[in-house]
Biopython code that builds the backbone (N, CA, C, O; Angstrom):
import numpy as np
from Bio.PDB.StructureBuilder import StructureBuilder

atoms = [
    (1, "UNK", "N", (13.617, 51.521, 29.652)),
    (1, "UNK", "CA", (14.234, 50.577, 29.273)),
    (1, "UNK", "C", (15.296, 50.782, 28.135)),
    (1, "UNK", "O", (16.429, 50.306, 28.071)),
    (2, "UNK", "N", (14.696, 51.549, 27.318)),
    (2, "UNK", "CA", (15.793, 51.832, 26.297)),
    (2, "UNK", "C", (16.520, 52.958, 26.806)),
    (2, "UNK", "O", (17.113, 53.165, 25.747)),
    (3, "UNK", "N", (17.004, 53.950, 27.645)),
    (3, "UNK", "CA", (17.705, 54.887, 28.377)),
    (3, "UNK", "C", (18.920, 53.813, 28.983)),
    (3, "UNK", "O", (20.143, 53.876, 28.854)),
    (4, "UNK", "N", (18.048, 52.793, 29.704)),
    (4, "UNK", "CA", (19.425, 51.783, 29.953)),
    (4, "UNK", "C", (19.954, 51.112, 29.074)),
    (4, "UNK", "O", (21.101, 50.829, 29.421)),
    (5, "UNK", "N", (19.656, 50.642, 27.942)),
    (5, "UNK", "CA", (20.009, 49.888, 27.021)),
    (5, "UNK", "C", (20.821, 50.655, 26.104)),
    (5, "UNK", "O", (21.477, 50.098, 25.224)),
    (6, "UNK", "N", (20.806, 52.150, 26.300)),
    (6, "UNK", "CA", (21.831, 53.159, 25.323)),
    (6, "UNK", "C", (22.955, 53.520, 26.359)),
    (6, "UNK", "O", (24.111, 53.878, 26.133)),
    (7, "UNK", "N", (22.362, 53.346, 27.462)),
    (7, "UNK", "CA", (23.384, 53.226, 28.811)),
    (7, "UNK", "C", (24.832, 52.346, 28.769)),
    (7, "UNK", "O", (26.051, 52.456, 28.902)),
    (8, "UNK", "N", (23.910, 51.534, 28.526)),
    (8, "UNK", "CA", (24.978, 50.244, 28.716)),
    (8, "UNK", "C", (25.535, 50.269, 27.313)),
    (8, "UNK", "O", (26.712, 49.910, 27.307)),
    (9, "UNK", "N", (24.949, 50.655, 25.841)),
    (9, "UNK", "CA", (26.051, 50.758, 24.840)),
    (9, "UNK", "C", (26.909, 51.958, 24.973)),
    (9, "UNK", "O", (27.900, 52.171, 24.274)),
    (10, "UNK", "N", (26.423, 52.805, 26.005)),
    (10, "UNK", "CA", (27.186, 53.498, 25.738)),
    (10, "UNK", "C", (28.848, 53.094, 26.718)),
    (10, "UNK", "O", (29.937, 53.308, 26.185)),
    (11, "UNK", "N", (28.757, 52.644, 27.826)),
    (11, "UNK", "CA", (29.882, 51.996, 28.980)),
    (11, "UNK", "C", (30.417, 50.794, 27.896)),
    (11, "UNK", "O", (31.613, 50.514, 27.820)),
    (12, "UNK", "N", (29.672, 50.309, 27.302)),
    (12, "UNK", "CA", (30.889, 49.528, 26.392)),
    (12, "UNK", "C", (31.317, 50.489, 25.652)),
    (12, "UNK", "O", (32.497, 50.558, 25.995)),
    (13, "UNK", "N", (31.113, 51.466, 24.682)),
    (13, "UNK", "CA", (31.684, 52.108, 23.528)),
    (13, "UNK", "C", (33.190, 52.360, 24.506)),
    (13, "UNK", "O", (34.324, 52.080, 24.118)),
    (14, "UNK", "N", (32.803, 52.991, 25.918)),
    (14, "UNK", "CA", (33.838, 53.593, 26.397)),
    (14, "UNK", "C", (34.741, 52.230, 26.794)),
    (14, "UNK", "O", (35.946, 52.468, 26.709)),
    (15, "UNK", "N", (34.451, 50.958, 27.178)),
    (15, "UNK", "CA", (35.402, 50.532, 27.420)),
    (15, "UNK", "C", (36.387, 50.328, 26.267)),
    (15, "UNK", "O", (37.614, 50.256, 26.344)),
    (16, "UNK", "N", (35.478, 50.234, 25.002)),
    (16, "UNK", "CA", (36.332, 49.554, 23.801)),
    (16, "UNK", "C", (36.997, 50.907, 23.710)),
    (16, "UNK", "O", (37.532, 50.946, 22.602)),
    (17, "UNK", "N", (37.113, 51.520, 24.064)),
    (17, "UNK", "CA", (37.910, 52.336, 23.943)),
    (17, "UNK", "C", (39.381, 52.685, 24.674)),
    (17, "UNK", "O", (40.416, 53.019, 24.098)),
    (18, "UNK", "N", (39.179, 52.519, 26.024)),
    (18, "UNK", "CA", (40.109, 52.604, 27.010)),
    (18, "UNK", "C", (40.590, 51.221, 26.536)),
    (18, "UNK", "O", (41.804, 51.414, 26.465)),
    (19, "UNK", "N", (40.361, 49.818, 26.131)),
    (19, "UNK", "CA", (41.022, 49.026, 26.048)),
    (19, "UNK", "C", (41.857, 49.050, 25.129)),
    (19, "UNK", "O", (42.995, 48.620, 25.318)),
    (20, "UNK", "N", (41.274, 49.798, 23.383)),
    (20, "UNK", "CA", (42.218, 50.009, 22.594)),
    (20, "UNK", "C", (43.663, 50.557, 23.035)),
    (20, "UNK", "O", (44.674, 49.997, 22.611)),
    (21, "UNK", "N", (43.743, 51.745, 23.957)),
    (21, "UNK", "CA", (44.265, 52.539, 24.156)),
    (21, "UNK", "C", (45.037, 51.809, 25.246)),
    (21, "UNK", "O", (46.250, 51.865, 25.044)),
    (22, "UNK", "N", (44.697, 51.155, 26.322)),
    (22, "UNK", "CA", (45.739, 50.383, 27.440)),
    (22, "UNK", "C", (46.847, 49.285, 26.080)),
    (22, "UNK", "O", (48.067, 49.123, 26.069)),
    (23, "UNK", "N", (45.958, 48.827, 25.272)),
    (23, "UNK", "CA", (46.325, 47.860, 24.285)),
    (23, "UNK", "C", (47.516, 48.922, 23.856)),
    (23, "UNK", "O", (48.632, 48.907, 24.375)),
    (24, "UNK", "N", (47.160, 49.714, 22.974)),
    (24, "UNK", "CA", (48.702, 49.991, 22.540)),
    (24, "UNK", "C", (49.251, 50.558, 22.823)),
    (24, "UNK", "O", (50.065, 51.104, 22.078)),
    (25, "UNK", "N", (49.130, 50.856, 24.425)),
    (25, "UNK", "CA", (50.585, 51.402, 25.045)),
    (25, "UNK", "C", (51.379, 50.198, 25.796)),
    (25, "UNK", "O", (52.557, 50.131, 26.147)),
    (26, "UNK", "N", (50.111, 49.101, 25.936)),
    (26, "UNK", "CA", (51.244, 47.886, 26.422)),
    (26, "UNK", "C", (52.101, 47.135, 25.547)),
    (26, "UNK", "O", (52.956, 46.288, 25.808)),
    (27, "UNK", "N", (51.460, 47.902, 23.801)),
    (27, "UNK", "CA", (52.292, 46.707, 23.485)),
    (27, "UNK", "C", (53.458, 47.496, 22.666)),
    (27, "UNK", "O", (54.409, 47.018, 22.048)),
    (28, "UNK", "N", (53.039, 49.026, 22.881)),
    (28, "UNK", "CA", (54.710, 49.483, 22.946)),
    (28, "UNK", "C", (55.170, 49.484, 23.732)),
    (28, "UNK", "O", (56.167, 48.802, 23.495)),
    (29, "UNK", "N", (55.220, 49.895, 24.984)),
    (29, "UNK", "CA", (56.081, 49.498, 26.304)),
    (29, "UNK", "C", (56.258, 48.357, 26.942)),
    (29, "UNK", "O", (57.447, 48.130, 27.167)),
    (30, "UNK", "N", (55.710, 47.758, 27.221)),
    (30, "UNK", "CA", (55.008, 45.964, 27.236)),
    (30, "UNK", "C", (55.893, 45.071, 26.378)),
    (30, "UNK", "O", (56.859, 44.397, 26.736)),
    (31, "UNK", "N", (55.273, 45.234, 24.980)),
    (31, "UNK", "CA", (55.764, 43.769, 24.425)),
    (31, "UNK", "C", (56.871, 43.809, 23.506)),
    (31, "UNK", "O", (57.581, 42.837, 23.251)),
    (32, "UNK", "N", (57.059, 45.534, 22.774)),
    (32, "UNK", "CA", (58.204, 46.014, 22.318)),
    (32, "UNK", "C", (59.592, 46.481, 23.109)),
    (32, "UNK", "O", (60.748, 46.281, 22.737)),
    (33, "UNK", "N", (59.171, 47.108, 24.215)),
    (33, "UNK", "CA", (60.025, 47.799, 25.211)),
    (33, "UNK", "C", (60.726, 49.101, 25.047)),
    (33, "UNK", "O", (61.702, 49.506, 25.678)),
    (34, "UNK", "N", (59.897, 49.836, 23.851)),
    (34, "UNK", "CA", (60.361, 50.842, 23.336)),
    (34, "UNK", "C", (59.071, 51.464, 24.687)),
    (34, "UNK", "O", (57.927, 51.206, 25.062)),
    (35, "UNK", "N", (60.748, 52.846, 25.160)),
    (35, "UNK", "CA", (60.167, 53.585, 25.799)),
    (35, "UNK", "C", (58.540, 55.103, 25.387)),
    (35, "UNK", "O", (58.472, 55.365, 24.186)),
    (36, "UNK", "N", (57.832, 55.632, 26.002)),
    (36, "UNK", "CA", (57.060, 56.268, 25.281)),
    (36, "UNK", "C", (57.768, 57.883, 25.967)),
    (36, "UNK", "O", (58.085, 58.171, 27.121)),
    (37, "UNK", "N", (57.817, 58.628, 24.788)),
    (37, "UNK", "CA", (58.035, 59.641, 25.558)),
    (37, "UNK", "C", (56.855, 60.667, 26.229)),
    (37, "UNK", "O", (55.784, 60.771, 25.632)),
    (38, "UNK", "N", (57.079, 61.402, 27.457)),
    (38, "UNK", "CA", (56.243, 61.767, 28.369)),
    (38, "UNK", "C", (55.286, 62.930, 27.339)),
    (38, "UNK", "O", (54.086, 63.093, 27.560)),
    (39, "UNK", "N", (55.736, 63.390, 26.647)),
    (39, "UNK", "CA", (54.790, 64.545, 26.031)),
    (39, "UNK", "C", (53.837, 63.821, 24.684)),
    (39, "UNK", "O", (52.980, 64.330, 23.962)),
    (40, "UNK", "N", (54.317, 62.658, 24.716)),
    (40, "UNK", "CA", (53.830, 62.125, 23.618)),
    (40, "UNK", "C", (52.747, 61.314, 24.107)),
    (40, "UNK", "O", (51.858, 60.998, 23.316)),
    (41, "UNK", "N", (52.696, 60.885, 25.469)),
    (41, "UNK", "CA", (51.604, 60.024, 26.546)),
    (41, "UNK", "C", (50.909, 60.920, 27.088)),
    (41, "UNK", "O", (49.841, 60.628, 27.626)),
    (42, "UNK", "N", (51.301, 61.980, 27.058)),
    (42, "UNK", "CA", (50.405, 63.293, 27.552)),
    (42, "UNK", "C", (49.229, 63.455, 26.503)),
    (42, "UNK", "O", (48.013, 63.291, 26.591)),
    (43, "UNK", "N", (49.966, 63.794, 25.607)),
    (43, "UNK", "CA", (48.610, 63.835, 23.692)),
    (43, "UNK", "C", (47.569, 62.738, 23.911)),
    (43, "UNK", "O", (46.339, 62.745, 23.956)),
    (44, "UNK", "N", (48.452, 61.845, 24.023)),
    (44, "UNK", "CA", (47.272, 60.362, 24.229)),
    (44, "UNK", "C", (46.417, 60.471, 24.559)),
    (44, "UNK", "O", (45.443, 60.406, 23.809)),
    (45, "UNK", "N", (46.273, 60.779, 26.332)),
    (45, "UNK", "CA", (45.857, 60.519, 27.189)),
    (45, "UNK", "C", (44.483, 61.810, 26.897)),
    (45, "UNK", "O", (43.327, 61.812, 27.322)),
    (46, "UNK", "N", (45.202, 62.800, 26.020)),
    (46, "UNK", "CA", (44.158, 63.727, 25.837)),
    (46, "UNK", "C", (43.198, 63.233, 24.623)),
    (46, "UNK", "O", (41.991, 63.477, 24.608)),
    (47, "UNK", "N", (43.692, 62.706, 23.884)),
    (47, "UNK", "CA", (43.225, 62.247, 22.867)),
    (47, "UNK", "C", (42.327, 61.310, 23.222)),
    (47, "UNK", "O", (41.192, 61.566, 22.821)),
    (48, "UNK", "N", (42.477, 60.006, 24.025)),
    (48, "UNK", "CA", (41.496, 59.112, 24.462)),
    (48, "UNK", "C", (40.263, 60.079, 25.486)),
    (48, "UNK", "O", (39.062, 59.899, 25.283)),
    (49, "UNK", "N", (40.802, 61.189, 26.679)),
    (49, "UNK", "CA", (40.067, 61.737, 27.390)),
    (49, "UNK", "C", (38.809, 62.608, 25.961)),
    (49, "UNK", "O", (37.585, 62.472, 25.979)),
    (50, "UNK", "N", (39.389, 63.212, 25.180)),
    (50, "UNK", "CA", (37.990, 63.648, 24.407)),
    (50, "UNK", "C", (37.331, 62.899, 23.299)),
    (50, "UNK", "O", (36.334, 63.404, 22.782)),
    (51, "UNK", "N", (37.862, 61.539, 22.801)),
    (51, "UNK", "CA", (37.099, 60.549, 22.344)),
    (51, "UNK", "C", (36.123, 60.046, 23.325)),
    (51, "UNK", "O", (35.080, 59.554, 22.895)),
    (52, "UNK", "N", (36.354, 60.117, 24.703)),
    (52, "UNK", "CA", (35.132, 59.102, 25.762)),
    (52, "UNK", "C", (34.147, 60.762, 26.065)),
    (52, "UNK", "O", (32.942, 60.622, 26.273)),
    (53, "UNK", "N", (34.601, 61.900, 26.067)),
    (53, "UNK", "CA", (33.552, 62.927, 25.585)),
    (53, "UNK", "C", (32.864, 62.896, 24.950)),
    (53, "UNK", "O", (31.685, 63.184, 25.155)),
    (54, "UNK", "N", (33.287, 62.582, 24.076)),
    (54, "UNK", "CA", (32.629, 62.838, 22.623)),
    (54, "UNK", "C", (31.175, 61.923, 22.995)),
    (54, "UNK", "O", (30.047, 62.408, 23.074)),
    (55, "UNK", "N", (31.527, 60.546, 23.186)),
    (55, "UNK", "CA", (30.461, 59.387, 23.412)),
    (55, "UNK", "C", (30.274, 59.828, 24.192)),
    (55, "UNK", "O", (29.044, 59.883, 24.176)),
    (56, "UNK", "N", (30.655, 60.367, 25.203)),
    (56, "UNK", "CA", (28.958, 60.878, 26.569)),
    (56, "UNK", "C", (28.102, 61.770, 25.728)),
    (56, "UNK", "O", (26.923, 61.419, 25.747)),
    (57, "UNK", "N", (28.336, 62.746, 25.047)),
    (57, "UNK", "CA", (27.874, 64.183, 24.913)),
    (57, "UNK", "C", (26.928, 63.636, 23.916)),
    (57, "UNK", "O", (25.800, 64.093, 24.101)),
    (58, "UNK", "N", (27.027, 62.536, 22.588)),
    (58, "UNK", "CA", (26.596, 62.279, 21.959)),
    (58, "UNK", "C", (25.564, 61.580, 22.406)),
    (58, "UNK", "O", (24.538, 61.747, 21.746)),
    (59, "UNK", "N", (25.468, 60.660, 23.543)),
    (59, "UNK", "CA", (24.993, 59.715, 24.137)),
    (59, "UNK", "C", (23.704, 60.767, 24.723)),
    (59, "UNK", "O", (22.486, 60.624, 24.620)),
    (60, "UNK", "N", (24.486, 61.834, 25.354)),
    (60, "UNK", "CA", (23.097, 62.191, 26.004)),
    (60, "UNK", "C", (22.343, 63.623, 25.029)),
    (60, "UNK", "O", (21.474, 64.435, 25.347)),
    (61, "UNK", "N", (23.052, 63.463, 23.903)),
    (61, "UNK", "CA", (22.440, 64.508, 23.080)),
    (61, "UNK", "C", (21.207, 63.305, 22.324)),
    (61, "UNK", "O", (20.255, 63.667, 21.633)),
    (62, "UNK", "N", (21.433, 62.319, 22.564)),
    (62, "UNK", "CA", (20.540, 61.038, 21.742)),
    (62, "UNK", "C", (19.451, 60.982, 22.744)),
    (62, "UNK", "O", (18.357, 60.617, 22.314)),
    (63, "UNK", "N", (19.558, 61.307, 24.138)),
    (63, "UNK", "CA", (18.988, 60.686, 24.874)),
    (63, "UNK", "C", (17.902, 62.038, 25.539)),
    (63, "UNK", "O", (16.848, 61.751, 26.105)),
    (64, "UNK", "N", (18.329, 63.384, 25.371)),
    (64, "UNK", "CA", (17.878, 64.602, 25.362)),
    (64, "UNK", "C", (17.207, 64.897, 24.770)),
    (64, "UNK", "O", (16.091, 65.136, 25.232)),
    (65, "UNK", "N", (17.489, 65.077, 23.282)),
    (65, "UNK", "CA", (17.366, 65.606, 22.422)),
    (65, "UNK", "C", (16.476, 64.759, 20.962)),
    (65, "UNK", "O", (15.796, 65.133, 20.006)),
    (66, "UNK", "N", (16.943, 63.550, 21.472)),
    (66, "UNK", "CA", (16.428, 62.704, 20.150)),
    (66, "UNK", "C", (17.464, 62.436, 19.260)),
    (66, "UNK", "O", (17.265, 61.523, 18.459)),
    (67, "UNK", "N", (18.354, 62.932, 19.228)),
    (67, "UNK", "CA", (19.521, 62.992, 17.976)),
    (67, "UNK", "C", (20.495, 61.556, 17.623)),
    (67, "UNK", "O", (20.420, 60.730, 18.533)),
    (68, "UNK", "N", (21.010, 61.315, 16.948)),
    (68, "UNK", "CA", (21.242, 59.992, 16.735)),
    (68, "UNK", "C", (21.899, 58.714, 17.352)),
    (68, "UNK", "O", (21.928, 57.537, 16.994)),
    (69, "UNK", "N", (22.459, 59.457, 18.510)),
    (69, "UNK", "CA", (22.900, 58.839, 19.456)),
    (69, "UNK", "C", (24.128, 57.624, 18.734)),
    (69, "UNK", "O", (24.360, 57.490, 17.533)),
    (70, "UNK", "N", (24.779, 56.843, 19.894)),
    (70, "UNK", "CA", (25.884, 55.722, 19.704)),
    (70, "UNK", "C", (25.557, 55.214, 18.695)),
    (70, "UNK", "O", (24.353, 55.219, 18.438)),
    (71, "UNK", "N", (26.778, 54.397, 17.463)),
    (71, "UNK", "CA", (26.385, 53.636, 16.648)),
    (71, "UNK", "C", (25.987, 52.380, 17.451)),
    (71, "UNK", "O", (26.527, 52.207, 18.543)),
    (72, "UNK", "N", (24.953, 51.363, 16.927)),
    (72, "UNK", "CA", (25.005, 50.362, 17.547)),
    (72, "UNK", "C", (25.777, 49.353, 16.706)),
    (72, "UNK", "O", (25.966, 49.379, 15.489)),
    (73, "UNK", "N", (26.206, 48.410, 17.652)),
    (73, "UNK", "CA", (27.200, 47.503, 16.996)),
    (73, "UNK", "C", (26.593, 46.347, 16.726)),
    (73, "UNK", "O", (27.277, 45.639, 15.987)),
    (74, "UNK", "N", (25.500, 45.850, 17.063)),
    (74, "UNK", "CA", (24.762, 44.568, 16.644)),
    (74, "UNK", "C", (23.349, 45.162, 15.706)),
    (74, "UNK", "O", (22.311, 44.503, 15.657)),
    (75, "UNK", "N", (23.434, 45.858, 15.335)),
    (75, "UNK", "CA", (21.775, 46.398, 15.285)),
    (75, "UNK", "C", (21.470, 45.304, 13.947)),
    (75, "UNK", "O", (22.336, 44.639, 13.377)),
    (76, "UNK", "N", (20.023, 45.321, 13.633)),
    (76, "UNK", "CA", (19.485, 44.124, 13.224)),
    (76, "UNK", "C", (19.023, 45.332, 11.834)),
    (76, "UNK", "O", (18.601, 46.488, 11.866)),
    (77, "UNK", "N", (19.353, 44.388, 10.705)),
    (77, "UNK", "CA", (18.789, 45.396, 9.616)),
    (77, "UNK", "C", (18.337, 44.516, 8.671)),
    (77, "UNK", "O", (17.813, 44.935, 7.638)),
]
sb = StructureBuilder()
sb.init_structure("model")
sb.init_model(0)
sb.init_chain("A")
sb.init_seg("    ")
for serial, (resi, resn, name, xyz) in enumerate(atoms, 1):
    if name == "N":
        sb.init_residue(resn, " ", resi, " ")
    sb.init_atom(name, np.array(xyz, "f"), 0.0, 1.0, " ", f" {name:<3s}", serial, name[0])
structure = sb.get_structure()
């Protein structure tokens, strides 16, 4: 059960990363009407992809080796 909850936490984390990236893109292109340079857009996609890969690797290390895992958004302390 713990693996399922941690996997759902990973999916939430990835959804937040992608939603923020999409919101920034919409803010720049749709709301402000500024064009994004293709090279800047390419590098932004690379950065978002790396953030997603880092989140997946941290989750895998947490599941397989008992490492720290992803940050908990609603941890009770």
